[in-house]
C-alpha positions as CSV (number, residue, x, y, z in Angstrom):
1,M,-1.2,-30.0,-2.4
2,F,2.3,-31.6,-2.2
3,D,2.1,-33.1,-5.7
4,T,4.5,-30.7,-7.3
5,L,7.0,-30.9,-4.4
6,S,6.8,-34.7,-4.5
7,D,7.5,-34.8,-8.2
8,R,10.5,-32.5,-8.0
9,L,12.0,-34.5,-5.1
10,A,11.3,-37.8,-6.9
11,S,13.2,-36.7,-10.0
12,T,16.0,-35.4,-7.8
13,F,16.5,-38.7,-6.1
14,K,16.2,-40.6,-9.4
15,N,19.5,-39.0,-10.5
16,L,21.2,-40.5,-7.4
17,R,20.1,-44.1,-7.9
18,G,22.7,-46.4,-9.4
19,K,25.7,-44.5,-8.0
20,G,27.9,-46.6,-5.8
21,R,29.5,-43.5,-4.3
22,L,28.4,-39.9,-4.0
23,S,30.9,-37.2,-4.5
24,E,30.7,-33.7,-3.0
25,A,29.5,-32.4,-6.3
26,D,26.6,-34.9,-6.4
27,I,25.5,-33.8,-2.9
28,D,25.8,-30.1,-3.8
29,A,23.7,-30.7,-7.0
30,T,21.1,-32.7,-5.0
31,A,20.9,-30.0,-2.3
32,R,20.5,-27.3,-5.0
33,E,17.6,-29.2,-6.6
34,I,15.9,-29.7,-3.2
35,R,16.3,-26.0,-2.4
36,I,14.6,-25.1,-5.7
37,A,11.8,-27.6,-5.0
38,L,11.1,-26.2,-1.5
39,L,11.2,-22.6,-2.7
40,E,8.8,-23.4,-5.6
41,A,6.5,-25.0,-2.9
42,D,6.4,-21.6,-1.2
43,V,8.4,-22.7,1.9
44,A,9.7,-19.8,4.0
45,L,13.3,-18.9,3.1
46,P,14.7,-19.3,6.7
47,V,13.2,-22.8,6.8
48,V,14.7,-23.7,3.5
49,R,18.2,-22.5,4.6
50,A,18.0,-24.4,7.9
51,F,16.8,-27.5,6.1
52,I,19.4,-27.5,3.3
53,K,22.2,-26.8,5.9
54,Q,21.2,-29.9,7.9
55,V,20.9,-32.1,4.9
56,K,24.3,-31.1,3.5
57,E,26.0,-31.5,6.8
58,R,24.6,-35.0,7.3
59,A,25.1,-36.0,3.6
60,N,28.8,-35.1,3.7
61,G,29.2,-37.2,6.9
62,A,30.1,-40.8,7.5
63,E,26.5,-42.1,7.4
64,V,26.4,-41.5,3.6
65,S,30.1,-42.1,2.6
66,Q,30.2,-45.5,4.4
67,A,26.7,-46.6,3.4
68,L,26.1,-49.6,1.1
69,N,23.5,-47.6,-0.8
70,P,24.3,-43.8,-0.6
71,A,21.2,-42.8,-2.5
72,Q,18.8,-44.4,-0.1
73,Q,20.8,-42.9,2.8
74,V,20.3,-39.4,1.4
75,I,16.5,-40.1,1.0
76,K,16.5,-41.3,4.6
77,I,18.2,-38.0,5.7
78,V,15.8,-35.9,3.8
79,N,12.8,-37.8,5.3
80,E,14.1,-37.3,8.8
81,E,14.7,-33.6,8.3
82,L,11.3,-33.2,6.8
83,V,9.8,-34.8,9.9
84,G,11.8,-32.3,11.9
85,I,10.6,-29.2,10.2
86,L,7.0,-30.5,10.3
87,G,7.2,-30.7,14.1
88,G,8.9,-34.0,15.0
89,E,6.6,-36.1,17.1
90,T,2.8,-36.1,16.9
91,R,1.3,-33.7,19.4
92,R,-1.7,-34.9,21.2
93,L,-4.5,-32.8,22.8
94,R,-4.0,-31.9,26.5
95,L,-7.1,-32.9,28.4
96,A,-8.0,-31.1,31.6
97,K,-7.7,-33.1,34.9
98,T,-11.2,-31.8,35.8
99,P,-13.7,-31.6,33.0
100,P,-14.6,-29.8,30.9
101,T,-11.5,-29.4,28.6
102,V,-11.8,-26.0,26.9
103,I,-10.5,-25.7,23.3
104,M,-10.5,-22.2,21.8
105,L,-10.3,-21.8,18.0
106,A,-8.8,-18.6,16.6
107,G,-7.8,-17.4,13.1
108,L,-8.7,-15.2,10.2
109,Q,-12.1,-15.0,8.6
110,G,-12.5,-17.6,5.9
111,A,-9.9,-19.9,7.4
112,G,-12.6,-22.5,8.0
113,K,-13.0,-22.3,11.8
114,T,-16.7,-22.9,12.0
115,T,-16.6,-26.0,9.8
116,L,-13.5,-27.2,11.6
117,A,-15.3,-26.9,14.9
118,G,-17.8,-29.4,13.7
119,K,-15.1,-31.7,12.3
120,L,-13.2,-31.5,15.6
121,G,-16.4,-32.2,17.6
122,R,-17.2,-35.2,15.4
123,W,-13.6,-36.5,15.8
124,L,-13.7,-36.1,19.6
125,K,-17.1,-37.9,19.7
126,G,-15.5,-40.8,17.9
127,Q,-12.8,-40.8,20.5
128,G,-15.5,-41.3,23.2
129,H,-15.9,-37.7,24.4
130,A,-19.1,-35.6,24.7
131,P,-18.1,-32.3,23.0
132,L,-20.1,-29.0,23.1
133,L,-19.7,-26.4,20.4
134,V,-20.0,-22.8,21.6
135,A,-21.1,-20.0,19.1
136,C,-18.9,-17.0,20.1
137,D,-18.7,-15.6,16.5
138,L,-21.5,-13.1,16.9
139,Q,-20.5,-10.6,14.2
140,R,-20.2,-12.5,10.9
141,P,-23.7,-12.8,9.3
142,N,-25.3,-16.2,9.9
143,A,-22.2,-17.6,11.7
144,V,-24.4,-18.9,14.5
145,N,-26.8,-20.6,12.1
146,Q,-23.9,-22.1,10.2
147,L,-22.4,-23.6,13.4
148,S,-25.9,-24.9,14.4
149,V,-26.2,-26.7,11.0
150,V,-22.6,-28.1,11.3
151,A,-23.2,-29.3,14.9
152,E,-26.4,-31.1,13.8
153,R,-24.6,-32.8,10.9
154,A,-21.7,-33.8,13.2
155,G,-24.2,-35.1,15.8
156,V,-22.8,-33.0,18.6
157,A,-24.4,-30.5,21.0
158,I,-24.3,-26.7,20.6
159,Y,-24.6,-23.7,23.0
160,A,-25.8,-20.6,21.1
161,P,-27.9,-18.3,23.4
162,E,-27.3,-15.3,21.2
163,P,-28.6,-14.9,17.6
164,G,-25.4,-13.2,16.4
165,N,-25.3,-10.9,13.4
166,G,-23.8,-8.2,15.6
167,V,-26.0,-9.0,18.7
168,G,-24.6,-10.3,22.0
169,D,-21.4,-10.4,24.0
170,P,-19.1,-13.2,22.9
171,V,-17.1,-13.0,26.2
172,K,-20.2,-13.6,28.3
173,V,-21.3,-16.5,26.0
174,A,-17.9,-18.1,26.4
175,Q,-18.1,-17.8,30.2
176,D,-21.6,-19.1,30.5
177,S,-20.9,-22.1,28.3
178,I,-18.5,-23.6,30.9
179,E,-21.3,-23.8,33.5
180,F,-23.7,-25.1,30.9
181,A,-21.2,-27.9,29.9
182,R,-20.8,-28.9,33.5
183,G,-24.5,-29.1,34.0
184,K,-25.1,-31.2,30.8
185,Q,-22.0,-33.5,31.4
186,H,-20.0,-32.3,28.4
187,D,-16.3,-33.1,28.9
188,V,-15.0,-31.0,26.0
189,V,-16.0,-27.4,25.1
190,I,-15.0,-26.0,21.6
191,V,-15.2,-22.3,21.4
192,D,-15.7,-20.9,17.9
193,T,-14.5,-17.2,17.9
194,A,-14.9,-14.4,15.4
195,G,-12.4,-13.9,12.6
196,R,-11.4,-10.8,10.5
197,L,-10.2,-10.1,7.0
198,G,-6.9,-9.1,8.4
199,I,-4.9,-8.7,11.6
200,D,-6.3,-5.8,13.7
201,Q,-6.2,-4.7,17.3
202,E,-9.9,-5.2,17.9
203,L,-9.7,-8.9,16.9
204,M,-6.7,-9.4,19.1
205,Q,-8.4,-7.8,22.1
206,Q,-11.6,-9.8,21.7
207,A,-9.7,-13.1,21.4
208,A,-7.5,-12.2,24.4
209,D,-10.7,-11.4,26.5
210,I,-12.3,-14.7,25.6
211,R,-9.0,-16.5,26.4
212,D,-8.8,-14.7,29.9
213,A,-12.5,-15.5,30.6
214,V,-12.4,-19.2,29.9
215,S,-8.7,-20.1,30.5
216,P,-8.6,-22.6,27.7
217,D,-6.5,-25.8,28.0
218,E,-5.7,-25.5,24.3
219,V,-5.7,-22.5,22.0
220,L,-5.7,-23.8,18.4
221,F,-4.8,-21.4,15.5
222,V,-6.7,-22.4,12.3
223,V,-4.7,-21.7,9.2
224,D,-5.8,-21.9,5.6
225,A,-3.1,-23.9,4.0
226,M,-3.7,-22.3,0.6
227,I,-2.7,-18.7,1.6
228,G,1.0,-19.6,1.4
229,Q,3.6,-17.3,3.0
230,D,1.0,-15.1,4.6
231,A,-0.1,-18.0,6.8
232,V,3.3,-17.8,8.6
233,N,3.0,-14.0,9.0
234,T,-0.5,-14.3,10.4
235,A,0.5,-17.1,12.8
236,E,3.4,-15.0,14.1
237,A,1.1,-12.1,14.7
238,F,-1.4,-14.3,16.6
239,R,1.3,-15.9,18.6
240,D,2.6,-12.5,19.8
241,G,-0.8,-10.9,20.3
242,V,-2.9,-13.7,21.8
243,G,-0.8,-16.8,22.0
244,F,-1.7,-20.3,20.8
245,D,-0.6,-23.9,21.7
246,G,-1.1,-25.7,18.4
247,V,-1.9,-25.2,14.7
248,V,-4.7,-26.7,12.7
249,L,-4.3,-26.7,8.9
250,S,-7.5,-26.5,6.9
251,K,-8.0,-27.0,3.1
252,L,-5.1,-29.4,2.7
253,D,-7.0,-30.9,-0.2
254,G,-6.5,-27.8,-2.3
255,D,-4.1,-27.5,-5.2
256,A,-2.1,-24.6,-3.9
257,R,1.5,-24.9,-2.9
258,G,1.9,-26.5,0.5
259,G,4.7,-24.2,1.9
260,A,2.6,-23.1,4.8
261,A,2.5,-26.6,6.2
262,L,6.3,-27.0,5.9
263,S,7.0,-23.6,7.4
264,I,4.6,-22.8,10.2
265,A,5.8,-25.3,12.8
266,H,9.4,-24.4,12.3
267,V,8.9,-20.6,12.3
268,T,6.4,-20.3,15.2
269,G,7.7,-23.2,17.3
270,K,4.2,-24.5,17.7
271,Q,3.3,-27.9,16.3
272,I,0.6,-28.8,13.7
273,M,-1.9,-30.8,15.7
274,F,-4.8,-31.5,13.2
275,A,-5.3,-31.4,9.4
276,S,-8.5,-30.9,7.5
277,N,-8.3,-32.4,3.9
278,G,-11.8,-32.3,2.5
279,E,-15.3,-30.9,2.6
280,K,-16.9,-33.8,4.5
281,L,-17.0,-33.8,8.3
282,D,-15.0,-37.1,8.2
283,D,-12.1,-35.5,6.3
284,F,-10.2,-34.6,9.4
285,D,-7.5,-36.3,11.5
286,A,-4.6,-35.8,13.8
287,F,-1.5,-34.5,12.0
288,H,1.5,-37.0,12.0
289,P,4.7,-35.3,10.8
290,D,6.3,-38.7,10.0
291,R,3.4,-39.8,7.9
292,M,3.2,-36.5,6.1
293,A,6.9,-36.6,5.2
294,S,6.4,-40.1,3.9
295,R,3.6,-39.0,1.7
296,I,5.7,-36.0,0.3
297,L,8.5,-38.4,-0.6
298,G,6.0,-40.8,-2.3
299,M,6.4,-43.6,0.3
300,G,2.7,-43.7,1.0
301,D,1.0,-43.7,4.4
302,M,0.1,-47.3,5.4
303,L,-0.4,-46.5,9.1
304,S,-3.2,-44.1,8.3
305,L,-4.7,-46.5,5.8
306,I,-4.7,-49.3,8.4
307,E,-6.3,-47.0,11.0
308,K,-9.1,-46.0,8.6
309,A,-9.7,-49.7,7.9
310,E,-9.8,-50.5,11.6
311,Q,-12.4,-47.8,12.2
312,T,-14.6,-48.9,9.3
313,F,-14.4,-52.7,9.2
314,S,-15.8,-54.9,12.0
315,Q,-13.4,-57.6,13.3
316,A,-16.3,-60.1,13.6
317,E,-17.4,-59.4,10.0
318,A,-13.8,-59.8,8.7
319,E,-13.4,-63.1,10.5
320,K,-16.8,-64.3,9.1
321,M,-15.7,-63.4,5.6
322,A,-12.4,-65.1,5.9
323,A,-14.1,-68.3,7.1
324,K,-16.4,-68.2,4.1
325,L,-13.5,-67.8,1.7
326,Q,-11.6,-70.7,3.3
327,K,-14.5,-73.0,2.6
328,G,-14.2,-72.4,-1.2
329,P,-14.8,-69.8,-3.9
330,K,-18.5,-70.5,-4.3
331,E,-19.2,-69.5,-0.7
332,F,-18.4,-65.8,-1.6
333,T,-21.4,-64.3,-3.3
334,L,-22.2,-61.0,-5.0
335,D,-24.0,-59.9,-1.8
336,D,-20.7,-60.3,0.0
337,F,-18.9,-58.5,-2.8
338,L,-21.4,-55.6,-2.5
339,A,-21.0,-55.4,1.3
340,Q,-17.2,-55.3,1.0
341,M,-17.4,-52.6,-1.6
342,E,-19.7,-50.4,0.5
343,Q,-17.4,-50.8,3.5
344,V,-14.5,-49.5,1.4
345,R,-16.6,-46.6,0.3
346,K,-17.1,-45.7,4.0
347,M,-13.4,-45.3,4.3
348,G,-13.5,-42.3,2.0
349,S,-12.5,-41.4,-1.5
350,I,-11.0,-44.4,-3.5
351,S,-8.4,-42.1,-5.0
352,K,-7.3,-40.9,-1.6
353,L,-7.0,-44.4,-0.3
354,L,-4.9,-45.5,-3.3
355,G,-2.7,-42.4,-2.8
356,M,-1.8,-43.8,0.7
357,L,-0.2,-46.9,-0.9
358,P,3.6,-46.9,-1.3
359,G,4.7,-46.3,-4.9
360,M,1.4,-44.9,-6.1
361,G,3.1,-41.5,-6.8
362,Q,4.1,-42.9,-10.2
363,M,0.5,-43.6,-11.0
364,K,-0.7,-40.2,-10.0
365,D,-2.4,-39.3,-13.3
366,Q,-4.4,-42.6,-13.4
367,I,-5.5,-42.1,-9.7
368,N,-6.6,-38.6,-10.4
369,N,-8.6,-39.7,-13.4
370,L,-10.3,-42.5,-11.5
371,D,-14.1,-42.3,-11.8
372,E,-15.5,-42.7,-8.3
373,R,-19.0,-43.2,-9.8
374,E,-17.8,-46.6,-11.2
375,V,-18.3,-48.0,-7.7
376,D,-21.9,-46.7,-7.7
377,R,-22.6,-48.2,-11.1
378,T,-21.3,-51.6,-9.9
379,A,-23.5,-51.4,-6.9
380,A,-26.5,-50.5,-9.1
381,I,-25.9,-53.6,-11.3
382,I,-25.7,-55.9,-8.3
383,K,-28.8,-54.5,-6.7
384,S,-30.7,-55.0,-10.0
385,M,-30.1,-58.8,-9.7
386,T,-32.5,-61.2,-8.0
387,P,-31.3,-62.9,-4.7
388,A,-30.8,-66.1,-6.6
389,E,-28.6,-64.4,-9.2
390,R,-26.5,-62.8,-6.5
391,H,-26.1,-66.1,-4.8
392,E,-25.2,-68.0,-7.9
393,P,-24.1,-65.7,-10.8
394,T,-23.5,-68.7,-13.1
395,I,-27.3,-68.7,-13.9
396,I,-27.1,-65.3,-15.4
397,N,-27.8,-65.9,-19.1
398,G,-28.4,-63.5,-22.1
399,S,-32.0,-62.6,-21.2
400,R,-31.1,-62.1,-17.5
401,R,-28.2,-59.8,-18.5
402,A,-30.5,-57.7,-20.6
403,R,-33.0,-57.3,-17.7
404,I,-30.2,-56.4,-15.2
405,A,-28.7,-53.9,-17.7
406,K,-32.1,-52.3,-18.2
407,G,-32.7,-52.1,-14.4
408,S,-29.4,-50.5,-13.6
409,G,-29.2,-48.2,-16.7
410,V,-26.0,-49.7,-18.2
411,D,-25.0,-51.7,-21.3
412,V,-25.3,-55.5,-21.4
413,S,-21.6,-55.6,-21.8
414,A,-21.1,-53.9,-18.5
415,V,-23.1,-56.6,-16.7
416,K,-21.1,-59.3,-18.5
417,N,-17.8,-57.7,-17.6
418,L,-18.8,-57.3,-13.9
419,V,-19.7,-61.0,-13.6
420,E,-16.5,-62.1,-15.3
421,R,-14.4,-59.8,-13.0
422,F,-16.3,-61.2,-10.0
423,F,-15.4,-64.8,-10.9
424,D,-11.7,-63.8,-11.2
425,A,-11.7,-61.9,-8.0
426,R,-13.5,-64.7,-6.1
427,K,-11.0,-67.2,-7.3
428,M,-8.1,-65.0,-6.3
429,M,-9.5,-64.1,-2.8
430,S,-10.3,-67.8,-2.1
431,K,-6.8,-68.8,-3.1
432,M,-5.3,-66.1,-0.8
433,A,-7.6,-67.1,2.1
434,Q,-6.5,-70.8,1.8
435,G,-2.8,-69.8,1.9
436,G,-2.1,-69.8,-1.8
437,G,-1.3,-66.1,-1.8
438,M,-1.3,-64.0,-4.9
439,P,-1.5,-66.0,-8.2
440,G,1.7,-66.1,-10.2
441,M,3.9,-65.5,-7.1
442,P,4.6,-69.0,-5.7
443,G,6.9,-69.7,-2.8
444,M,6.8,-66.2,-1.3
445,P,5.5,-66.0,2.3
446,G,2.0,-64.6,2.1
447,M,2.3,-64.1,-1.6
448,G,1.6,-67.6,-3.0
449,G,2.8,-71.1,-2.8
450,G,1.4,-71.9,0.7
451,G,-1.7,-74.0,0.0
452,A,-1.3,-74.1,-3.8
453,K,-0.3,-77.2,-5.6
454,K,3.4,-77.3,-5.7
455,K,5.2,-77.3,-9.0
456,K,7.7,-80.1,-9.9
457,Q,11.1,-79.2,-8.6
458,V,13.7,-78.8,-11.3
459,K,16.3,-81.6,-11.0
460,Q,19.7,-80.5,-10.0
461,A,22.4,-81.1,-12.6
462,K,24.4,-84.2,-11.6
463,G,28.1,-84.7,-11.9
464,K,29.7,-87.1,-14.5
465,R,28.5,-90.6,-13.9
466,K,31.2,-93.2,-13.1
467,S,31.5,-96.3,-15.3
468,G,30.4,-99.7,-13.8
469,N,33.5,-101.4,-15.4
470,P,36.4,-101.3,-12.8
471,M,39.1,-101.2,-15.5
472,K,37.4,-98.4,-17.4
473,R,36.7,-96.5,-14.2
474,K,40.4,-96.8,-13.2
475,A,41.5,-95.5,-16.6
476,D,39.1,-92.6,-16.3
477,E,40.4,-91.6,-12.9
478,E,44.0,-91.8,-14.0
479,A,43.2,-89.6,-17.0
480,A,41.4,-87.1,-14.8
481,A,44.4,-87.0,-12.3
482,A,46.8,-86.4,-15.3
483,R,44.6,-83.5,-16.5
484,R,44.6,-81.9,-13.0
485,E,48.4,-82.3,-12.7
486,A,48.9,-80.8,-16.1
487,A,46.6,-77.9,-15.3
488,Q,48.6,-77.2,-12.1
489,S,51.8,-77.3,-14.1
490,G,50.4,-74.7,-16.5
491,N,49.3,-77.0,-19.3
492,P,45.5,-76.8,-19.2
493,L,44.9,-79.1,-22.2
494,G,46.7,-82.1,-20.6
495,L,49.2,-82.3,-23.5
496,P,52.7,-83.7,-22.8
497,Q,55.5,-81.3,-22.0
498,G,58.7,-81.2,-24.1
499,G,60.7,-83.5,-21.8
500,Q,58.0,-86.3,-21.7
501,D,58.2,-89.4,-23.8
502,Q,55.7,-88.7,-26.6
503,K,55.2,-92.4,-27.6
504,D,53.6,-93.2,-24.3
505,F,51.1,-90.4,-24.7
506,E,47.4,-91.3,-25.2
507,L,44.5,-89.1,-25.7
508,P,42.0,-89.0,-22.9
509,E,38.9,-91.2,-23.3
510,E,36.6,-88.2,-23.9
511,F,38.8,-87.0,-26.8
512,K,38.8,-90.5,-28.3
513,K,35.0,-90.7,-28.2
514,F,34.8,-87.2,-29.7
515,M,37.2,-88.0,-32.5
516,G,35.4,-91.3,-33.2
């Protein structure tokens, strides 16, 4: 969603690099480019004005003029101001002192509330809670059935006493769900309310009645990030009519302009708490303004990547694998390689994971064109091998390759390439595990040179050797002293001055040797 904005900002900052000092004209030009980039991204005009004003004031101040690298300082300012308009610090859920904590979802029809209820339930379950989804959208056709399916997929409980499709009282269902949650030991209740195609009084009144009936600890307003400026208008109408405590952005994986995300927190004064960025129930997480700003500026999001890895990879398994690699390359087999690959797949889309790495914005086209099915093909090839072949790939000859290729539905060349890549990867991973680091980068901490064989040190250039003959050494020293004295007196060649006796003059030893 932020690709276009990221590209515009990257090209703007590129023009600043290499300048030792930024003039007022440079700052004005940069501010103008940033303003155009934000407006093209559909950011609300009041937000753009406030943002540019802050950036210009800080850029014209001492923190840039006295900086060693003014361009980096401007990027730092833009990053900090982006974090500011995205809400500043990360906002956490407020949990009730006495369970259950009641969370009410509100928003327009089609914003993705029902699916998001399942995502939020699954996320809370992963945090150690026992959530309960409540079906209070009794007007939209099959809304109750949809929530039931989503709850089942998320592995959370649901309270749906009414069939919906226009039947039942949503306020009574919401009230009864609290007692049901207490009886079944659910510590979080997520109330899914009805939406409309537009803002109307009936919607506002029903949402307000449910709010008064259950006294929610958090009212979350679900916004479709793809509707642009209208998202801000809708949020303001809900804030004034019903009130809400936080915002949830859905469909952040779309290709629409992301102005809503950059505008809504600043305009409404309510922070974005969660973001949904995919169709799967796992594509949901807490919203971190600093990490989102970092992604927009192409700096990556290493913290989110590390968190995903910690959730997916077992510490015991990681230590076991490290111990294997330290013993030697042959200990790492194709079975281990397959297990590691499947663990990475559990973290989500490979292209999304690569996008979190710093500097990957320059390889955007390659990442977008990445074929996710290549991982599945690799897994199919490995699974077509016998246990002996996986343990010792060196035994794979021509006839075995043909059998493996036939079993996995690929060409023989694909099997050969996989085995060759595996040997290279195994060698590199073993080298890194033993302290050698990345090949070709010796001497850098953690990047090679630790346990690897050290190269011969280049001998330092020595000074001019002194002669072993005392007479010759004394003559050399006198000649050198004469040259130094001549240089100090303004005669760098050591030639005699006009007042000196020319018959006593002798060439230095070096010149005599040179002249033969």
